[in-house]
N, C-alpha and C positions, 0 to 999 in steps of 0.2 A: 560670536552670536554678541549683538549690542543690547539687545536685549531680551533680558531671560523672563519679564515678565509675560512678555507680549508674546515670546513662544509659547510659552507654556499655556497660555489663554487661546492660542490660535491651536494647536497641535490637538486639545483639550477638541476643540471644535469642530476640527476635522476628521478626528477618529470617532465624533461624536459619543466622546467620554465626560458624564457628569463629574466636573469637578467643585464641591461642595465651597462652600467661599470661605467655612473653617479651617479646610484642608489648606486649602490655597497657598498662602505665607509656607507653609513646611514643603510644600512641590517647590516654589519656586527656590528655594533655600536647600533644596537636594540637588536641584538642577544648575544651579549655581557651583555647588558643590565638584558634582559631572564636571563643569565646563575647566574647572581648577585642574581638576586631575586630565584631563584628555588634553588641556595646554602643555604636562609636562611634558605627553608623546609626542604631539605634535611639534612642539617647538623646538626637540631634542635634537642638535644638529648631529648628521654624521657625515662621517667623510665620504667622496665622492668614490671612493675606489670600493666604498661597501660593495656586495651584491647580495640580491634579492633571493630570500631563502625559496628554496622550490615547492614549489604546492602537497600539499599533503593529500595522497591519497590512500586510503586503507586497504 
C-alpha cells in the first residue's frame, strides 16, 4: 500500500461510509499503524520446510 490517504478516501467512498474531515487524519494514522504491523507478518521470512497448519474445524 503506497498511498494510505487515498486508500482511506476510496474505501470510505466504496462502502458509503461518511468520513468527517476532522476524523480523517486520525483514521489515516491508524491505517498507517495497521500497515506497519501487517508488514511485520507479511515480510517475516519462513523456511521452505515449514508446513501450513491444518484447517481448524470445530
